[in-house]
N, C-alpha and C positions, 0 to 999 in steps of 0.2 A: 492473514491474507483474505480470507473469505468472510470473516466477521461474525460467524455463528457456528455453534457446534453441529447443528444439522447439516449445514453446507460443508463444513470441514470433514465430517464423517462420510458424507456422500462423495467428497473429493478423494477420499482414500480409495474408493472403487472407480470412480469416473475420471479421476485426475483433477488436481486443483485448477489447472488452467482450463480444462473442459467445463468445470462448474463455473468458473469465472466468465467464460464465453456465454454460458447459458444465462447467467445473471445479467450480463450486459445486453444480450439479445432480447430477453424477456422484460428487462427493466424492473426486476423485482428480486429481492433477496429472500422471499418467502418460499421455502421448499415446496409447500403444498401447491402454490401457484405454478412453480416450475414443473412439478410432476403433471399437473393437469393441462398446462398450456404450452410448454416449450416443446417444439416439434423438430427433431433432428434424428437422423438414422442412428447415430451413436448414442443417443439418449433413450435407451431401450429399457426392457424389463429390469435388468440387473441394476442399472443406475437409478431408476425410479424407486426401486424397492429396497435398496441397500440400507438406508437409514431405519426403516421399519423392521427389517430383519435384524439389524444391530440391536435395536431396542428390545426385540423379542428375546434374543440371546442373552442380553443383560438381565432381563426379568427372570428368565429361567435360572440363570446362575445365582441370582440373588435369593430366589425362593426354592431352590432345588430340594432342600431338606423338607420343606413344608408341602410342596406340590408334587413331588415324585415319590411314589411309595418305595421304589427300589432304585437306588443310584448305583450305576455300574461305572466304576472308575477304570480307565484303561491303564494297563501296566506297560512300561517301556519294554519293547522287544529286545531280547538279548540273543546273541548267537553269532554265527559266523556267516560271512557273505563270501561266496566263491563266484568268480567270473568264469564262464565256460566259453571257450573259443569255438 
């Protein structure tokens, strides 16, 4: 639908139709161009930075044993949940 991984991943955050509107309004499928030039109140910090944050998370996951001296893995919580009236 969006034609590129950067746009598709950004669409996960901003919505695919929102990204499509941005592409149509800006006349470009270049994410860098959209980030720098597309102006709309819904196209804010989270939408502009989602792809970069995704790449950073992927890099950390791919290099965690090399880059992190201590890797703490979360364990699944177990126990009982009680609802109190």
